[in-house]
C-alpha positions as a Markdown table, in Angstrom:
| # | Residue | x | y | z |
|---|---|---|---|---|
| 1 | Unk | 45.8 | 102.0 | 77.6 |
| 2 | Unk | 47.5 | 99.6 | 80.1 |
| 3 | Unk | 49.3 | 97.8 | 77.3 |
| 4 | Unk | 50.8 | 101.0 | 76.1 |
| 5 | Unk | 52.3 | 101.8 | 79.5 |
| 6 | Unk | 53.8 | 98.3 | 79.9 |
| 7 | Unk | 55.2 | 98.5 | 76.4 |
| 8 | Unk | 56.9 | 101.9 | 77.1 |
| 9 | Unk | 58.3 | 100.6 | 80.4 |
| 10 | Unk | 59.8 | 97.5 | 78.6 |
| 11 | Unk | 61.4 | 99.8 | 75.9 |
| 12 | Unk | 62.9 | 102.0 | 78.6 |
| 13 | Unk | 64.3 | 99.1 | 80.5 |
| 14 | Unk | 65.8 | 97.6 | 77.4 |
| 15 | Unk | 67.4 | 100.9 | 76.5 |
| 16 | Unk | 68.9 | 101.3 | 79.9 |
| 17 | Unk | 70.2 | 97.7 | 79.8 |
| 18 | Unk | 71.8 | 98.2 | 76.4 |
| 19 | Unk | 73.4 | 101.4 | 77.4 |
| 20 | Unk | 74.9 | 99.8 | 80.5 |
| 21 | Unk | 76.3 | 96.8 | 78.6 |
| 22 | Unk | 77.8 | 98.9 | 75.7 |
| 23 | Unk | 79.5 | 101.6 | 77.9 |
| 24 | Unk | 82.5 | 99.4 | 78.9 |
| 25 | Unk | 82.8 | 98.0 | 75.4 |
| 26 | Unk | 82.9 | 101.5 | 74.0 |
| 27 | Unk | 85.6 | 102.6 | 76.4 |
| 28 | Unk | 87.8 | 99.7 | 75.4 |
| 29 | Unk | 87.4 | 100.5 | 71.7 |
| 30 | Unk | 88.2 | 104.2 | 72.1 |
| 31 | Unk | 91.3 | 103.5 | 74.3 |
| 32 | Unk | 93.1 | 101.3 | 71.9 |
| 33 | Unk | 95.8 | 98.9 | 72.5 |
| 34 | Unk | 99.5 | 99.1 | 73.3 |
| 35 | Unk | 101.8 | 98.7 | 70.3 |
| 36 | Unk | 104.7 | 96.3 | 71.0 |
| 37 | Unk | 108.1 | 97.8 | 70.0 |
| 38 | Unk | 110.3 | 94.9 | 71.1 |
| 39 | Unk | 109.9 | 91.7 | 73.0 |
| 40 | Unk | 112.7 | 89.3 | 74.2 |
| 41 | Unk | 112.6 | 86.0 | 76.1 |
| 42 | Unk | 115.6 | 84.1 | 77.5 |
| 43 | Unk | 115.9 | 80.9 | 79.4 |
| 44 | Unk | 119.0 | 79.6 | 81.2 |
| 45 | Unk | 119.4 | 76.2 | 82.8 |
| 46 | Unk | 122.1 | 76.1 | 85.5 |
| 47 | Unk | 124.1 | 73.0 | 86.6 |
| 48 | Unk | 121.8 | 72.2 | 89.5 |
| 49 | Unk | 118.8 | 72.1 | 87.2 |
| 50 | Unk | 117.4 | 75.5 | 88.1 |
| 51 | Unk | 115.7 | 77.3 | 85.2 |
| 52 | Unk | 115.9 | 81.1 | 85.0 |
| 53 | Unk | 113.4 | 82.8 | 82.7 |
| 54 | Unk | 113.6 | 86.5 | 81.7 |
| 55 | Unk | 111.1 | 88.4 | 79.6 |
| 56 | Unk | 111.4 | 92.0 | 78.5 |
| 57 | Unk | 108.8 | 93.9 | 76.6 |
| 58 | Unk | 108.8 | 97.5 | 75.4 |
| 59 | Unk | 105.5 | 99.0 | 74.2 |
| 60 | Unk | 104.0 | 102.3 | 73.2 |
| 61 | Unk | 100.7 | 103.3 | 74.7 |
| 62 | Unk | 98.1 | 105.1 | 72.5 |
| 63 | Unk | 99.0 | 108.5 | 74.1 |
| 64 | Unk | 102.7 | 108.0 | 73.0 |
| 65 | Unk | 104.4 | 107.1 | 76.3 |
| 66 | Unk | 106.9 | 104.2 | 76.4 |
| 67 | Unk | 106.3 | 101.4 | 78.8 |
| 68 | Unk | 109.0 | 98.9 | 79.8 |
| 69 | Unk | 108.1 | 95.6 | 81.5 |
| 70 | Unk | 110.6 | 93.0 | 82.8 |
| 71 | Unk | 109.6 | 89.7 | 84.3 |
| 72 | Unk | 112.0 | 87.2 | 86.0 |
| 73 | Unk | 111.2 | 83.8 | 87.3 |
| 74 | Unk | 113.2 | 80.9 | 88.7 |
| 75 | Unk | 112.0 | 77.3 | 88.7 |
| 76 | Unk | 113.9 | 74.8 | 91.0 |
| 77 | Unk | 113.8 | 71.1 | 90.2 |
């Protein structure tokens, strides 16, 4: 009888653990990913050696909204 109780406790613990681990994975799978519509990168080197980088990205989310991202960075020598 004691073995049965320990076995049931182990099964319940494993079930709870598996549900906890798979919940975040399931939410990522159901959300989907953004679809990239356009992406551009440019790099400009000035006379003083400064490098300016620009990145632009337009993407569509799974719910249909358009998201625009722009990143600028400057690297000095």
